[in-house]
ZAKE-648402 format. One record per residue (C-alpha): residue number from 1; residue in three letters; x, y, z. Coordinates in Angstrom, 2 decimals. Layout:
N
+-----+-----+---------+---------+---------+
:   n : res :      xx :      yy :      zz :
+-----+-----+---------+---------+---------+
: NUM : ALA :       X :       Y :       Z :
...
+-----+-----+---------+---------+---------+
***
This chain:
172
+-----+-----+---------+---------+---------+
:   n : res :      xx :      yy :      zz :
+-----+-----+---------+---------+---------+
:   1 : MET :   63.42 :  -24.36 :   27.53 :
:   2 : MET :   60.73 :  -26.85 :   26.51 :
:   3 : ILE :   58.37 :  -25.49 :   29.19 :
:   4 : ILE :   58.70 :  -21.96 :   27.83 :
:   5 : GLN :   58.19 :  -23.19 :   24.27 :
:   6 : GLY :   55.20 :  -25.28 :   25.35 :
:   7 : ASN :   53.57 :  -22.30 :   27.08 :
:   8 : SER :   54.29 :  -20.14 :   24.05 :
:   9 : MET :   52.67 :  -22.69 :   21.76 :
:  10 : LYS :   49.66 :  -22.94 :   24.06 :
:  11 : SER :   49.41 :  -19.17 :   24.13 :
:  12 : ASN :   49.54 :  -18.95 :   20.32 :
:  13 : LEU :   47.02 :  -21.74 :   19.99 :
:  14 : LEU :   44.65 :  -19.94 :   22.38 :
:  15 : LYS :   45.06 :  -16.71 :   20.41 :
:  16 : ILE :   44.29 :  -18.50 :   17.15 :
:  17 : LEU :   41.22 :  -20.17 :   18.68 :
:  18 : LEU :   40.05 :  -16.80 :   20.04 :
:  19 : VAL :   40.36 :  -15.17 :   16.62 :
:  20 : ILE :   38.53 :  -18.08 :   14.96 :
:  21 : ASN :   35.74 :  -17.86 :   17.54 :
:  22 : LEU :   35.43 :  -14.10 :   17.07 :
:  23 : LEU :   35.24 :  -14.50 :   13.30 :
:  24 : PHE :   32.65 :  -17.23 :   13.72 :
:  25 : LEU :   30.52 :  -15.05 :   16.02 :
:  26 : TYR :   30.79 :  -12.08 :   13.66 :
:  27 : ASN :   29.84 :  -14.28 :   10.73 :
:  28 : CYS :   26.82 :  -15.64 :   12.64 :
:  29 : LYS :   25.66 :  -12.13 :   13.48 :
:  30 : ALA :   26.09 :  -11.06 :    9.86 :
:  31 : GLN :   24.14 :  -14.08 :    8.71 :
:  32 : THR :   21.42 :  -13.32 :   11.25 :
:  33 : THR :   21.29 :   -9.73 :   10.03 :
:  34 : ASN :   21.08 :  -10.91 :    6.42 :
:  35 : ASP :   18.37 :  -13.40 :    7.37 :
:  36 : TYR :   16.37 :  -10.73 :    9.18 :
:  37 : ILE :   16.65 :   -8.28 :    6.29 :
:  38 : ALA :   15.61 :  -11.02 :    3.85 :
:  39 : PHE :   12.59 :  -11.85 :    6.05 :
:  40 : TYR :   11.67 :   -8.16 :    6.30 :
:  41 : ASN :   12.08 :   -7.55 :    2.57 :
:  42 : ASP :    9.89 :  -10.57 :    1.85 :
:  43 : VAL :    6.96 :   -9.88 :    4.18 :
:  44 : VAL :    6.74 :   -6.07 :    4.19 :
:  45 : PRO :    5.97 :   -5.50 :    0.47 :
:  46 : LYS :    3.15 :   -8.02 :    0.85 :
:  47 : LEU :    1.78 :   -6.14 :    3.85 :
:  48 : ASN :    2.21 :   -2.81 :    2.08 :
:  49 : SER :    0.10 :   -4.15 :   -0.80 :
:  50 : ILE :   -2.82 :   -4.59 :    1.64 :
:  51 : VAL :   -2.53 :   -1.15 :    3.30 :
:  52 : PRO :   -4.35 :    0.91 :    0.61 :
:  53 : ASN :   -7.39 :   -1.38 :    0.85 :
:  54 : LYS :   -7.44 :   -2.03 :    4.59 :
:  55 : THR :  -10.68 :   -0.12 :    5.14 :
:  56 : GLN :  -12.53 :   -2.63 :    2.96 :
:  57 : PHE :  -12.13 :   -5.06 :    5.87 :
:  58 : TYR :  -13.70 :   -2.68 :    8.44 :
:  59 : GLY :  -17.02 :   -4.08 :    9.59 :
:  60 : GLN :  -16.12 :   -7.40 :    7.96 :
:  61 : ASN :  -15.33 :  -10.75 :    9.55 :
:  62 : PHE :  -11.71 :  -11.42 :   10.47 :
:  63 : SER :  -11.81 :  -14.43 :    8.14 :
:  64 : ASN :  -11.91 :  -12.06 :    5.13 :
:  65 : PHE :   -8.73 :  -10.30 :    6.28 :
:  66 : TYR :   -7.08 :  -13.61 :    7.14 :
:  67 : ASN :   -7.87 :  -14.91 :    3.64 :
:  68 : GLU :   -6.25 :  -11.77 :    2.17 :
:  69 : LEU :   -3.08 :  -12.43 :    4.19 :
:  70 : GLN :   -3.07 :  -16.03 :    3.00 :
:  71 : SER :   -3.56 :  -15.00 :   -0.64 :
:  72 : LYS :   -0.45 :  -12.79 :   -0.31 :
:  73 : ASN :    1.51 :  -15.68 :    1.28 :
:  74 : VAL :    1.79 :  -13.84 :    4.58 :
:  75 : ASN :    1.87 :  -16.35 :    7.41 :
:  76 : ILE :    1.01 :  -15.40 :   10.95 :
:  77 : ILE :    3.51 :  -16.96 :   13.33 :
:  78 : MET :    2.59 :  -15.46 :   16.70 :
:  79 : LEU :   -0.15 :  -13.45 :   18.33 :
:  80 : ASN :   -0.99 :  -11.46 :   21.38 :
:  81 : TYR :   -4.06 :   -9.66 :   22.65 :
:  82 : ASP :   -4.57 :   -6.34 :   24.40 :
:  83 : THR :   -7.11 :   -3.96 :   25.85 :
:  84 : LYS :   -8.65 :   -1.17 :   23.81 :
:  85 : THR :   -7.96 :    1.42 :   26.49 :
:  86 : ASP :   -5.32 :    1.80 :   29.13 :
:  87 : PRO :   -6.22 :    1.00 :   31.82 :
:  88 : GLY :   -8.70 :   -1.55 :   30.65 :
:  89 : SER :   -9.85 :   -5.05 :   31.46 :
:  90 : LYS :  -11.68 :   -6.04 :   28.28 :
:  91 : TYR :   -9.77 :   -7.33 :   25.29 :
:  92 : TYR :  -10.57 :   -5.93 :   21.86 :
:  93 : VAL :   -7.13 :   -5.91 :   20.24 :
:  94 : LEU :   -5.37 :   -8.71 :   18.37 :
:  95 : LYS :   -1.68 :   -8.30 :   17.52 :
:  96 : LEU :   -0.28 :  -10.43 :   14.71 :
:  97 : TYR :    3.41 :  -11.18 :   14.18 :
:  98 : PHE :    5.02 :  -12.81 :   11.16 :
:  99 : ALA :    8.26 :  -14.10 :   12.70 :
: 100 : PRO :    9.18 :  -15.93 :   15.91 :
: 101 : VAL :   10.10 :  -14.18 :   19.16 :
: 102 : ILE :   13.83 :  -14.62 :   18.53 :
: 103 : SER :   13.52 :  -12.43 :   15.42 :
: 104 : TYR :   11.65 :   -9.83 :   17.46 :
: 105 : SER :   14.46 :   -9.83 :   20.04 :
: 106 : PHE :   17.05 :   -9.54 :   17.27 :
: 107 : ALA :   15.17 :   -6.59 :   15.76 :
: 108 : ILE :   15.05 :   -4.78 :   19.11 :
: 109 : ASP :   18.74 :   -5.44 :   19.81 :
: 110 : ASN :   19.64 :   -3.92 :   16.43 :
: 111 : SER :   17.07 :   -1.09 :   16.44 :
: 112 : TYR :   15.28 :   -2.64 :   13.46 :
: 113 : ARG :   11.56 :   -2.28 :   12.86 :
: 114 : PHE :    9.47 :   -5.36 :   13.36 :
: 115 : PRO :    6.44 :   -5.72 :   11.08 :
: 116 : SER :    3.15 :   -6.46 :   12.77 :
: 117 : VAL :   -0.56 :   -5.86 :   12.36 :
: 118 : VAL :   -2.86 :   -4.65 :   15.11 :
: 119 : ILE :   -6.56 :   -5.36 :   14.69 :
: 120 : THR :   -9.19 :   -3.77 :   16.88 :
: 121 : PHE :  -12.50 :   -5.63 :   16.93 :
: 122 : GLU :  -15.94 :   -4.08 :   17.27 :
: 123 : ASN :  -16.82 :   -6.46 :   20.10 :
: 124 : GLU :  -14.87 :   -7.80 :   23.03 :
: 125 : ILE :  -12.63 :  -10.82 :   22.43 :
: 126 : PRO :  -14.00 :  -13.67 :   24.57 :
: 127 : SER :  -12.01 :  -14.17 :   27.77 :
: 128 : GLN :  -10.97 :  -17.69 :   26.77 :
: 129 : ILE :   -8.30 :  -15.99 :   24.61 :
: 130 : LYS :   -6.07 :  -15.90 :   27.71 :
: 131 : ILE :   -6.09 :  -19.70 :   28.07 :
: 132 : MET :   -5.74 :  -20.31 :   24.33 :
: 133 : VAL :   -2.69 :  -18.04 :   24.03 :
: 134 : GLU :   -1.11 :  -19.55 :   27.12 :
: 135 : GLN :   -1.65 :  -23.11 :   25.90 :
: 136 : SER :   -0.20 :  -22.34 :   22.47 :
: 137 : ASN :    2.71 :  -20.28 :   23.81 :
: 138 : SER :    1.41 :  -17.45 :   21.61 :
: 139 : HIS :    1.91 :  -19.50 :   18.43 :
: 140 : TRP :   -0.74 :  -19.00 :   15.78 :
: 141 : ASN :   -2.71 :  -22.09 :   14.79 :
: 142 : LEU :   -6.00 :  -23.13 :   13.17 :
: 143 : ASN :   -7.83 :  -22.84 :   16.49 :
: 144 : PHE :   -7.20 :  -19.09 :   16.38 :
: 145 : VAL :   -8.35 :  -18.90 :   12.75 :
: 146 : GLN :  -11.67 :  -20.42 :   13.84 :
: 147 : PHE :  -11.85 :  -18.44 :   17.10 :
: 148 : PHE :  -11.54 :  -15.04 :   15.37 :
: 149 : ALA :  -13.24 :  -15.98 :   12.07 :
: 150 : ASN :  -16.59 :  -14.24 :   12.67 :
: 151 : MET :  -15.36 :  -11.32 :   14.75 :
: 152 : LYS :  -16.01 :   -7.96 :   13.07 :
: 153 : ILE :  -13.01 :   -5.70 :   12.46 :
: 154 : GLU :  -13.23 :   -2.09 :   13.63 :
: 155 : LYS :   -9.73 :   -0.95 :   12.69 :
: 156 : ILE :   -6.44 :   -2.30 :   11.27 :
: 157 : GLU :   -3.01 :   -0.75 :   11.84 :
: 158 : PHE :    0.21 :   -1.85 :   10.18 :
: 159 : ILE :    3.31 :   -1.28 :   12.29 :
: 160 : GLY :    7.00 :   -1.32 :   11.41 :
: 161 : ILE :    6.59 :   -1.42 :    7.63 :
: 162 : ASN :    8.42 :    1.79 :    6.66 :
: 163 : GLY :   11.85 :    0.12 :    6.31 :
: 164 : TYR :   13.70 :   -2.26 :    8.61 :
: 165 : ASN :   16.04 :    0.50 :    9.85 :
: 166 : SER :   13.74 :    3.49 :    9.23 :
: 167 : GLN :   13.30 :    6.14 :   11.90 :
: 168 : ASP :    9.74 :    6.62 :   10.62 :
: 169 : ARG :    7.55 :    4.89 :   13.16 :
: 170 : SER :    4.26 :    6.06 :   11.72 :
: 171 : LEU :    1.44 :    3.55 :   11.45 :
: 172 : LYS :   -0.23 :    2.68 :    8.20 :
+-----+-----+---------+---------+---------+
***
């Protein structure tokens, strides 16, 4: 009889632990969702305040646009670079992200928009960008501020700033 009772107690204990773990996981996901929405609702209005005046930065040095981001308390966290045409071998495009990769993955998994800015430069980005991005693991730092400072902006596109769960994927 004790063996049956012992197994029953173990079974109940396992069920209780399973329920607690499920509640914990659900709570973590909810907290992550809340954190992502808070991040989005913090950074996107700041980016949207720049959109109407983005053309004032065309033909200007990147440093002017960077200073505008800084004045709005928008911090670049990560970056990537790209070609202007596909296929292409010359890099003209800088992509700026305002949250770490894990947030980007979370946004994709939940079909949320991920705010970013894509800057096309008038001239080719020097090839050393590859090494710099690799060495920094794509994390923005002061070396990039200096590297891009005097590059002239041709075009700026704001992506993912129409609402974190919006179906509107239009660029601004």
